[in-house]
N, C-alpha and C positions, 0 to 999 in steps of 0.2 A: 024703224031702227036707224040710228045715226051711223054715219060712216065710221066713226071712231068706235062704235060698239059692234062692229062686224065680228063674226066668229074668228078664232085664231086661224083656221084653215083658209078662210077667204083672204084674210090679211096676208098670210104666208104666200098664197098663190099670186096675189097682186104684186107683192114685193119681189118674189123670185122672177116673175115675168118681166118686171121693169129692170131688174138687174141684168137679165139676159139682153134686153134691148140696149142698155148702156154699154155692155161689153161688146156687143156686135157692132154698135156705132163706132166705138173707139178703135176696134180692130180694123174695120174698113178704112177709117181715117188714117191709121198708121200704115196699113197695107198700100194705100195710094202713094205713100212716100217711099217705101222700102222695097216694093216689088217692081222689078224692071224686066220687061220682056218675059213675064211668066216665072221669074226666079226671084227668090228673096235675097236681097243684097245684105250679106252678113255684116259687112263693114258699116253699113248705114244702121243696121239694127244695133250694133255696138255703140254707134254715135248717139243713138236714142235709147241707150241702155236702161236708164232709170225708168222711162216711160214703158219700155218693153217688159222690164222686170215687174213693175207694178201691175201692168195689164195682165201678164201671165198669172201672177199671184192671185189677183182678184178673180180671174176666170176660173182658176182651180177652186176657189171658194164657192163660186156660183154653181159650179157643177156638183159640188158636195151638197149645197143647199137644195138643189133640184132632186138629188138622189134621196136625201132625207125626207123631203116633202112627199115624194112618191110613196115612201114606206109609211110615213106618218098619217097619210090620208087614204091609205089602202083599206080594203075590206076587213083586214085583221087587226087594224091599229087600235091601240088603247085610247081612251078618251083624251088623255093629256099629251099625246104624242104630237098633235098639231101645234101645241104651244111650244114644245121643244124645237120644232122645225122653224117656227116663227122667230124664236129667240136666236137661233143660229143665223138665219137669213138677215136679221137686224144687225148682228155683229158684222156680217159680210158687208152690208150696206155702210155701216159706220167706218169700216176699214177703207172702203172705196172713197168715201168722203174725205177721210184723213189724207189719203194719198193724192187726191186730185184737187182739193180746195186751193184756190189761187192759181190754178193752171188748167181750168176746165177746157180752155181753148186748145191747149196742147193735146188734149184727149179728143178733140173734135166735137165737143159737147157745149151746149148752152149752160149758163150758170144753173146750179141746182137741178140736175136732171132727175133727181129723186123726189122733187117737191110734191109730185102727185101721190106719192106713197108715204108722206111724212107720218100720217096716222098709223100706218102699219109699222114703221120703224119705231115710233113711240110705244106702240103696243108691245112690240117684241123686246124693248128695253125696259119695260115697266118693272120696277122693283117688286111689285105685287106678283106678277107672273113669275119672275125669276126666283123669288123667295118660295113660292109654291112648288116650283120644280125642285129647288134645293131641298125642301123638306121631304119630298118624295124620294130623292136620291139618298138622303140620310136614313130613311126608313128601309129602303130596299138594297142599297149598295150598288145599284145598277144604273147605267146611263139611260137605257131604253131597252125594250124587248128586241130580240134579234130576229124573230119571225122565221125560225128554221124548222124544217120538217124533222120527223123523228129520227131518220137515219143520220142527218147532219148533226143533230143534237147529241146522238150517241157517240159520234166521232169526237165532238167537242168535249163531251163529258169525260171520255177516256183519257184524253191528253191533259185535261184540266186536273184530273186526279193524279196523273203521273207528275205533273208540274208541282202540285201541292205536296205529294208524298216523297218524291225523289229529288226534285230540282231545288225547290225553295229551301229545304233544310241545309244545303251546302252552298247556297248562293253567296252568302256573306263571307264565308271562309275563302272561297275561290277569288272573290273580288279583292279582299284585303291582302291576301298573300300572293295574288296574281298566279295562282296555281293552274296546272293543266286541268282540263275537263276530265273527270274520272271516266275510265273505260266503261264502268257500269252504266253510266248515263248513255253513252253511245250504243252499247250493245242492247240496252233496254229499249231505246227508240228504234233500233234496227228490227228488233223482234215485233214491234208494233207496226212495222211497215212505214215508218216515218220517211225514209229515203226513197220509197217507191211511189210516192203519191202522184208524181207527174210523169212517170215513165210508163209507157204502154205495157199492157199485160203480156204481149208477145215478146217483150224484152225483159220479162221478170218483174215488171212493176204492177201497179194497181190501177193505173189510169185506163178508163174504158171509153174515152172520147165523149162522155156525157157532158151536159151543160154545167154540172157542179164539180167537175174534177179539180179545177183550180180553187174553187170555194173551199173544198176540203183542205187544201194547202194553206189558205188564209186562216181558217179556223184553228188548225193545228199550230201554225206559227204564232198566232196571237196567244194561245194558251201557254205555250212553252215560253214565250217572251214575258208573259205575266209572271212566270216563276223566276226567270232570269234571262236577260238578253245575252249575256256572255256565256252562260253555262249551257243553254239549250236553244234559245230562240233563234239563233243564227246558224244552227247546224244544217238546216235545209238549204240555205242560200246558195252555197257553192255547188252542191249536187244539182240544184235547180238550174244554175247557169251552165255548167258543163253538160248536163243531160240535154238541155234544150239545144245547145250548139251541136251536139252529136246527132240529135234527132233531125235538126234542120239541114245539116250539111254533111253528115257522115255517110260513108259507104255502108252497104248492108253488113259487110264483114266487121266494120268498126262498131256498128250498133250491137251486133251479137257479142263482140269481144269485150266491150266496155260497160254497156248499160246494165246487164244483169248483176255485175259485181257492185255497181253504184247503188242499184235498187235494194240489194240485200244488206247494204252497209258494210260489206266486206272491204271495200275500198273507199276511203275518205278522200275528199277533193279540196283543192285550193285553186285560186285564180291569180295569175300573175299578168296583169295588164298595165297598171299604173307605173310610171317611172319617176325618179326623183326630179328631173328637170321639166317634166311635161304635164304631170297631174291629169286633169280631165281632157287635155288636148291629145286625144288618142291618135289622131291622124299623124301626129308628129313623132310618134314613138321611134326610138333609136336602136332598140335591141335588134340584132340582125340574126338571120338564119341563112346560111350559105350552103348550097347543095354540094355534096361531095359523094358521088356515087349513089348508093342506096340510102345515104344518111343526109341529114341536115346538121350543120354545126352552129350552135347557138352561142351568142356572146352579148352580154349586156347586164344591166342592173334593173331589177324590179323592186318596187316598194309597196307597202301596205298589202302584203300578201297574207291575208288572214288565214290562219290554220295551216300554214305551209309547212309547219313542223310535223304535225300529226298526219297530214295528207300523204297518200300514196300516188294520187294523180294530181299533177300540176298543169293547169290549163295556161299555156303561154302564148301571148300574142306577140309576134315578131315580124320584122321587115324582111320579106323574101325578095323584094325588088329594092335594091339599095339606092336607086335613083330618087333623090328627095322629091322630085317633081311628081312622083307616083302618089305621094300622100297616102290617103287611106286605102287606095287601090293596090298598094304594095304590101299589104299586111296579110298574114296567114296565121291560123290557129293550130297549135300543137298540143297533144296530150303527152306530157312528159312523166314517165314512171320514175319513182324515187322511193327509198325506204322511209318508213315512219320514224319520227324522232320525238322524244319528250323534251320538255324544258324550253329554254329561251335562246339557245344557240345550237346550230348544227352545221355539219359539213359532210360532203360525200364526194368520193372520187371514182371516176370510171376507169376501167382498163383502157389504157391508151392516153390517159392524161386529162380528160375532161373533169371539171370540178364545179360544184355548187357550194357556196358558203352563205350562211344566213344568221342574222341576229334579230331578236324581237325588239320592237320599238316600244319603250315604256309609254304607257298611256294613262290618262287620268280616270278613265272608265272603260267599259266594254272589255273586261279582262276575262281570261280563261282560254279564249281561242288563240290569243297572241297574234299580232300583226308583224310580219317579218319584212326586212329588207334582204333581198336575195341577189347575190352576185353570181352570174352564170358565165363560166369561163370555158370555152371550147367544148361545150356539152353536146354530145352526139345523140341525135334523135332519128330513129328510122323513118324513112319516107312513109311507111305504113301508119305512122302516128301523126301525120299531118291530116287534120280533119278534112275529109273529102278527097284525100290523096291528090292526084293530078287536077281534078276539078275544084279542089279547095285552094289552090294557089291564088292568092290575091283576094280571097273571099272572107278573110278573117274578120275584117272590120264589120261587114254586114252580118255575119253570124254572131259576133259579139253583141251587136246592137239588138238583134232579135232576141238573144238570150236575156239581155238586160230588161226587156219589157216584163217578163215574168218575175225577174229578180226585184224590180222596182215595186211591183205589187206586193211581193213577199216582204219587202222592207217596210211598206206601209202597214202590213200586218204586224211586223215587229214593233212599230211605233204604237199601234193599238194596244198590244200587250203591255208595253211600258206604261201607257196612259191609264189603262184599266187598273194596273197594279198601284199606280199613284192614287187613283180615286179610292181604291180599297183602303189604302193606308190613311188617306185623309178622312174618310168616313169613320174608320175605327178610332182615330185619334180625336176627332171632333165630338164623338159620342162619349169619350172617357174623360177628356180634359175639361176642368172647370176653371173659368176665368172670371174674376170679379163676381163670384157668387152664383154663376150659372154655366151650364154646359157650353162649350165653344160652338157647338152646332146650333144652339138656340139663337145666336146672333144673326140678324138679317144679313150682315155683310158676309158671314160664313156661308149662309144659304145661297146667296147670289153667286159667290165663288163656285160653290158646288154645281149650281145650275149651268154656269158657263163651261165648266169642265165637262159636264155631262153632254152638253150640246155639241162640243167639239168631238167628243168620242163618238156619239151617235151619228153625227154627220160623216165623219171619216169612215166609220164602219159601214154605213149604208153605201157610201161611194165605193169602198173596197169590194163589197159584195157585188155591186153592179159591174165593176170593171172585171172581176173574176169571171163572171158569166160572159162578158163581151170577149175577153181574151180566149176563152174556151170555144167561142163561136168564130174566132178568126179576126175579130176587130178589137178596138179598145187600146191600141198602142199609145195614143195620146192620153187617154184616161189613166193609164198606168203611171205615166210621168206626173200627171197632175195630182193623183192621189198620193204618190210618194212625196211630192213637194209639200203638199198641204199637211199630211199626217205627221211628217217629221218636224215641221215647224210647230205644229200643234203640240207635239209631245214635249217640246221645250217649255212651252207655256204651262201646260197642265202639271208637269212635274215641279215646275217652279212654284206654282200656286199651292200644290200639295205640301211642298217643303215649307213654304211661308206659313201655312196653317199650323205647322208643328212648332213655329217659333224657334227658339234656340236649339231645341232637340232636333230639329230638321237638319242642323249643321253637324250633328254628332254621327259618327260612323256607325254607332250601335243601332241607329234607326234606318230601316230599309229605304226610306224615302231619299236619304242622301245618296245612296247608290243609284237609284232611279234617275235622279237629277243629272249626275255625271254621265250615266249611260245614254240618256236622251240626247246629249249634246253631239254625239257622233252621227246621229241619224241624218242630219241635214248635210253631212259631209260625204259619206260614202254612197256608192251606187248612183253617182251623179250629184255633184255638189249643187246646193240650192240655186245659186246664181247661174251656173252653167246649164242646169236643167231648165230653168225659166227662160233664159235667153236663146240657147242653141237648140232646144227641143220644143218646149211648149210654145213660146212666142213664134218661132219659125213656122210651126205647123198651123197655128191659128191664123197667121198672116197669109200663108200659102192657101189655106182653105178659103179665107175671105176673098182672095184675089182669083180664086178658081184655078190656081197654078197646079 
């Protein structure tokens, strides 16, 4: 057998192994420059920002390629899954070459470090292979098997049916009119235990500490996002963030006081972290909380507070140490009670003069939940509402970051749902539309597009499943950031290609794919903007690990 005729699995293994070597070499090379006395020099990382960003992005792709390869060559894999894994790995290799050609030395690499696996790359990019995959996708409508056990499939199926029967029929109206999410959607999901998935049973939730408890959350989120990102897919995110923060840092009394009402859906949640002048620079937040007896008095402006109108619990990150030198060590987390409001503007005043006012920020997509700018003026919060009380002073940043790990995985699941919906629409349209005398799906180019869309979805899904199990076991924080970065960028490409396959109709609001395209655009911005996530989280951790820091 010639090397070029090796089976897809062998080619995929060789290619992913070599990609691992290239990433490890480049990471060590950069770490030698930016790690000083065991610490990553953030300023130097920023000076090498393009290299650090490219390296982080490729590393995320390689991890997804490894996750898909493990599934595609496992004992339960279908015969054609190895080809899908090879196709994705070849795309990752091509992305690496595109980013590094002409500056291999900057990466600490010799020219053409993938030369030894040229045959594997060629096999993975073969139009014959891709067209074959595309034909299968057009027949089945699926990227790849999920390999779930019966219990997990039952969960997925229940929420898939809810999304198809209850969410999808109203998704276009909510998007076009920027309506509120109907209460019937929220109450229906509450009855199904949607908000209880990650809260322990002892606090009214459904989490049992098992290895698949976060995988349940991923499956539910994907199916709801497949129906609509704005109407249902994001409803779990804020309870996930606030619930995790309370579980990690709250007192026993706070857990008993807040978690059961979150788990039951009685209390909806919103998060107020970002500020107009600081964006992702959380350590520089300016909203203050000043102690006054048994209360804290909050002042400041928060922005992009999604669902802050309907929410009754507002998680606010504020500066309890007003010395700017305290940085992230001066931040604390508060659970602020507020009434629920409908619509795009609201205001509320406390006895004694405290006030909150908010207006929704008009957005091109991701409508229904509404993202608010909230002005907080002398709003009094009991000390008992500071997460951790005395022990929580100054711990807000750390609790927020821990909570974001689960939220980033959940955002990757949202991206998966949007991508799967885009694939659904593309398959449906390609089977119905005739162009120049034949079905759109019969053209090789359409089939290749379908194959690449399927490879992205399958790789991100395999990666998300792996990270879900890692986080449940107490690891996987880096993986959560990586899968979030990759899945959100992938969703932009997949929805773009699905829209392109629709031609002019893809630009018409009457077609679902136009909504998917604008919804996908937000994914790389929230829960950690793509660039910040790559430079300040993924690259830093990769470099620290490479240096043994």
